[in-house]
C-alpha positions as CSV (number, residue, x, y, z in Angstrom):
1,X,16.8,9.0,17.1
2,X,14.6,5.9,17.2
3,X,12.0,5.9,14.7
4,X,8.6,5.1,15.8
5,X,5.5,3.7,13.9
6,X,4.0,7.5,14.0
7,X,7.1,8.8,12.6
8,X,6.5,7.0,9.5
9,X,2.9,7.9,8.7
10,X,3.0,11.4,6.4
11,X,0.9,14.0,5.2
12,X,0.5,14.4,1.5
13,X,2.7,17.5,1.7
14,X,5.6,15.6,3.8
15,X,5.2,13.2,1.0
16,X,5.9,15.4,-1.8
17,X,9.0,16.6,0.2
18,X,10.3,13.3,0.8
19,X,10.1,12.1,-2.6
20,X,12.2,15.2,-3.7
21,X,14.7,14.5,-0.9
22,X,15.1,10.6,-1.7
23,X,15.6,11.3,-5.4
24,X,18.1,13.8,-4.8
25,X,19.8,11.2,-2.4
26,X,19.7,8.5,-5.2
27,X,17.4,6.4,-3.5
28,X,15.2,4.2,-5.4
29,X,11.6,4.8,-4.3
30,X,9.2,1.9,-4.6
31,X,5.4,2.7,-4.2
32,X,2.5,0.3,-3.4
33,X,-1.3,0.8,-2.0
34,X,-4.1,-0.7,-0.7
35,X,-6.8,-1.0,2.0
36,X,-4.6,-3.4,4.3
37,X,-7.9,-4.0,6.4
38,X,-6.8,-7.3,8.2
39,X,-3.1,-7.8,7.9
40,X,-2.3,-11.4,7.0
41,X,0.5,-13.4,5.5
42,X,-0.5,-12.5,1.9
43,X,0.1,-8.8,2.8
44,X,3.4,-9.5,4.6
45,X,4.9,-11.3,1.7
46,X,3.7,-8.9,-0.7
47,X,5.3,-5.8,1.2
48,X,8.5,-7.8,1.5
49,X,8.4,-8.4,-2.2
50,X,7.9,-4.7,-2.5
51,X,10.5,-3.7,-0.4
52,X,13.1,-5.8,-2.1
53,X,12.5,-4.0,-5.6
54,X,14.0,-0.7,-4.0
55,X,15.5,1.2,-1.3
56,X,12.5,3.0,0.3
57,X,9.1,1.6,0.2
58,X,6.2,4.2,0.5
59,X,2.8,2.6,1.0
60,X,-0.5,4.5,0.0
61,X,-3.4,3.4,2.5
62,X,-7.0,4.2,1.5
63,X,-9.0,6.0,3.9
64,X,-11.9,4.7,5.6
65,X,-14.5,6.2,3.3
66,X,-12.6,4.9,0.2
67,X,-12.5,1.5,1.6
68,X,-16.3,1.5,2.2
69,X,-16.9,2.7,-1.5
70,X,-14.4,-0.1,-2.7
71,X,-15.2,-2.9,-0.6
72,X,-18.8,-2.3,1.0
73,X,-20.4,-0.9,4.0
74,X,-19.1,-3.3,6.6
75,X,-15.5,-2.5,5.6
76,X,-13.1,-1.6,6.7
77,X,-13.0,-3.8,10.0
78,X,-10.1,-1.8,11.4
79,X,-9.9,2.1,11.1
80,X,-7.5,4.3,9.0
81,X,-5.4,5.0,12.2
82,X,-5.4,1.4,13.5
83,X,-4.4,0.2,9.9
84,X,-1.7,2.9,9.7
85,X,-0.1,2.2,13.0
86,X,-0.1,-1.8,12.3
87,X,1.6,-1.1,8.8
88,X,3.8,1.2,10.3
89,X,5.3,-1.1,12.9
90,X,6.4,-3.5,9.9
91,X,10.3,-3.5,9.4
92,X,9.7,-3.5,5.6
93,X,7.3,-0.3,5.4
94,X,9.4,3.2,5.3
95,X,6.6,5.3,5.2
96,X,2.6,5.6,4.8
97,X,0.5,8.1,3.2
98,X,-3.2,8.0,3.6
99,X,-5.5,8.9,0.5
100,X,-9.3,9.5,-0.1
101,X,-9.8,8.9,-3.5
102,X,-10.7,5.5,-4.8
103,X,-7.4,5.2,-6.4
104,X,-3.8,6.5,-5.5
105,X,-3.5,8.3,-8.9
106,X,-3.0,11.8,-7.5
107,X,-0.8,10.5,-4.8
108,X,1.6,8.5,-7.4
109,X,1.9,11.9,-9.3
110,X,3.0,13.6,-6.0
111,X,5.6,10.7,-4.8
112,X,7.1,10.0,-8.2
113,X,8.2,6.5,-7.4
114,X,10.9,4.9,-9.5
115,X,9.0,1.3,-9.1
116,X,5.2,0.8,-8.6
117,X,4.4,-2.7,-7.5
118,X,0.9,-4.2,-7.5
119,X,-0.1,-7.8,-6.4
120,X,-0.4,-10.9,-8.6
121,X,-4.1,-10.6,-9.1
122,X,-3.3,-7.4,-11.4
123,X,-2.3,-7.2,-15.0
124,X,0.4,-4.4,-16.0
125,X,-2.0,-2.7,-18.4
126,X,-4.8,-2.2,-15.6
127,X,-2.5,-0.7,-12.8
128,X,-3.3,2.4,-11.8
129,X,-0.5,5.0,-12.3
130,X,1.4,3.2,-14.7
131,X,1.3,5.8,-17.3
132,X,2.6,8.2,-14.7
133,X,5.4,6.0,-13.8
134,X,6.5,4.9,-17.1
135,X,6.4,8.3,-18.5
136,X,9.7,9.5,-16.6
137,X,11.5,6.0,-17.0
138,X,10.0,4.2,-14.0
139,X,8.7,0.7,-14.1
140,X,5.7,-1.3,-13.0
141,X,6.0,-4.7,-11.3
142,X,3.7,-7.5,-10.4
143,X,4.2,-9.1,-7.3
144,X,3.8,-13.1,-7.1
145,X,0.3,-14.0,-6.2
146,X,-0.3,-16.0,-2.8
147,X,-3.4,-18.0,-3.4
148,X,-6.0,-18.2,-0.7
149,X,-4.3,-15.0,1.1
150,X,-7.1,-12.1,0.8
151,X,-8.9,-10.1,3.4
152,X,-12.3,-11.2,1.9
153,X,-11.1,-14.8,1.8
154,X,-10.4,-14.4,5.5
155,X,-13.6,-12.7,6.2
156,X,-15.6,-15.4,4.5
157,X,-13.9,-18.2,6.8
158,X,-14.5,-16.4,9.7
159,X,-18.3,-16.1,8.7
160,X,-18.4,-19.9,7.8
161,X,-17.0,-20.9,11.1
162,X,-19.4,-18.5,13.0
163,X,-22.5,-20.3,11.1
164,X,-21.0,-23.8,12.2
165,X,-20.9,-22.8,15.9
């Protein structure tokens, strides 16, 4: 059976069930999260790195309201359904779970990943969910940072180019 991008998008209930199933199978679950508003090279390299840390990559994605709270009233540029579909089409992403809180703390409790990966702009002690993952022997990994690759940087570049026209 062929897996489509839609098959990779899970509800919170399915996420809990999946986590239990994967752990029983002995799979190493890697979790990361973000807004993933305008996908760019920095996201791709980050997701490739995260996937390389284990067997299954689960991505938590902020819903539209939480993106607005975190990034401002003009964000997200792409709505949740579009952002999830684009992420789900990537080979390295195994599952996607939307969340409405500002942080994925509760989602991390439910998925119980072995490894929690965050981007290089984070320091380990500031990673949300670190306490959860480390409480059962998991670890937090900081991915290498790709300078100049962020959605905010990309949007600012577009604004500057529009002004120069």
